[in-house]
N, C-alpha and C positions, 0 to 999 in steps of 0.2 A: 412443254417445258424443255428448255435447252440445257443439255448437260455439257459441262466443260471438263476436259481431260486435265487432271492435275499431274504435274511433274514432281519428282522428288525434290524437296527443298522449297516448294511453293509455300508461301505464307501470305497472309493478308497484307503484309508490309512489302512484299516483293513488287517491284515496278512492272508496268506493262511491258517495257522493253525487255526485261529479263524473261518474262513469260513468253514473249514472241520468239526468243532465240531457240534454236534446236537443242533438245536435251542431249544430243550426241556431241555437241561442241562445248565442253565444259570450260575451255580456255576463253572462248568468246563470252560466255556467261560470266566468268570470273572478272574479265576486263570490264564488262558492263556494270557489274556490282560495284567494283572499286571506283570507277568513274562517277557513278551516281553518288556514292558516299563522299567522295572527295569534292563534289560540286558544292555541297552545303557548307562544309567546314573542313579544315585540315585534319587529318587523322594520322595516327602512328601506324607503323607497319603491323604491330600486334593487334590493334583495333581492326584493321582490314583483314588480317588473317583470321581473327575470331569470327568476323562477319561471313567470310567465305566458308569456314568450317560449319557455322550454323546453317548455311544454305547448302551443305553437303557437297561442296566442290572438293574433288580429290586433292589430298595434300600436295602431291607432286605438281599438279597443275597450279594450285594456289602459290606454291613457292616460285614457280617459273614466272607467273604473272607479277607477283610482288617484286621479284628481283628486277624485272624489266621496268616496272614503274619507278623503282629506286634509281636505276641506271639513267632514266630520262628526267629525273628530278621531281616526279609527281609525289613521291614519298620521300621525306627528308626529316627524320626524327630529330636531328640536331636543330634544324630551323624551327620545327614544331616546339621543341623544348624552350628555345630562346624566346619565341613569341608568347608561349604560355606564361613563362616567368614574367615577362614584361607586362602582359595584359593583366594577369591575376595580382601582381604586386601593386601596380598602379590603380587598377580598378577596384580590387577588393581589399587591398592592404595586407595581403598574406605575406608571411615571413618565409625565409628560406626553408625552414623545416617543413612547413605545411605545403609549400610548393613542391619540394622533393617527394613528399608523400603522394601528392596528386599525380605527379609524373610517373612514379612507380606503378600506380594503379592503371595508368594508361599504357604501360609496357615499355617505357623508355629505358634504355640501357643506363646502368648506374654511372658510367663514365660521362655520358652525355648530360645526365642530370647534374652531376657535380660541376661540369663546365657551365651549364646554363644558370644554376643558382649561384655559382661563384661570381657571376657578373654583378650581383648585388653586393655592395660592400656594407660593412657594419654601420657606417655613418648614415648611409641611405636608408638602411633598415630601421635604424633608431629614429630618423627623421619621420619616416612613415608612421612609426608607433606613436610619436608625439602628435602627429596630425590626427590619428584615430582617437587618441585620448582627448584632444582638444574638442573634437566634434561631439564626443559622448559626455564630456564633463558637465555641460549645461543640464543634461537630462538627469544627472545624479544630485543636483543641488537640492537641498532640503533633507537629504538622507544623512545619517551619521557618518562620520569620517571612515570608520572601519568598513561599513557596508559599501561606501563609495570605492574604497581601495579594492575590496574583493570584486566588485562588479567590473571595474575598469581593468584590473590585472587579469581577471578571468576572461574578459573579452580579448585581450592581447594573447593570452595563453591559447585560446581556441583558434586564433589566427596563426599560431605556431611560433610566437615570440618566446625567447628564453626567459625563464623566471626572473633572473637577476635584472635583465634589461627592463622587463615589464614593471617590476617593482620600482626601479630607479625612475623611469619615465613617469609613472603614476605619482610617486612621492613628489617629484619636482612640480608636476601640474597642481597637485593639492597645495603645496607650499606657495606657489604663485597666487593661489586664491586666498591665502592667509590661513590655511589649516595648519595646526601644530602637528609636526610629523617626527619630532626627535625621538619619541617613544616607540616608533614603528620599527619592526625588524628590517634589517638591510637585505637579508636573504630569507626566502621561504615565508610561509604564512604562519 
């Protein structure tokens, strides 16, 4: 039976390249970890710092490696935030509020979040809400009007749309289908 020597920070998800590096060279190990993680998908500085901490790379070494990666442009939280907003808004229909929440969980700085979500204007956000409602509207046919309203507005709320906008968009869609909406509240449920 072959016994293998385990190094601190070894885990089943560590790459072979990481394991082959000398345990005495934490900077080289940190660079290999970051490069491997950045190969699959862009990451924020915080995500990489968390991965290095999980693999027990000393904080000062991690800071040095992460700063160098930022200097050469391999880590760019502003670009990450902009791409995230573009992708998740167009792909999933998420509103500014939901996008900001997701970016906060990824460790993006509040100023960068504001800048990235600020690129979406209210008209663009409302147009996306209309498209989402139009796609779901057909699935709610046959339900009573109030249930349709709750389902459609709830779907928009889960995607981060403001309540007033959600209700306005859903009311307009229901009216376009011939539903009577004059008795519906204009704000709140």
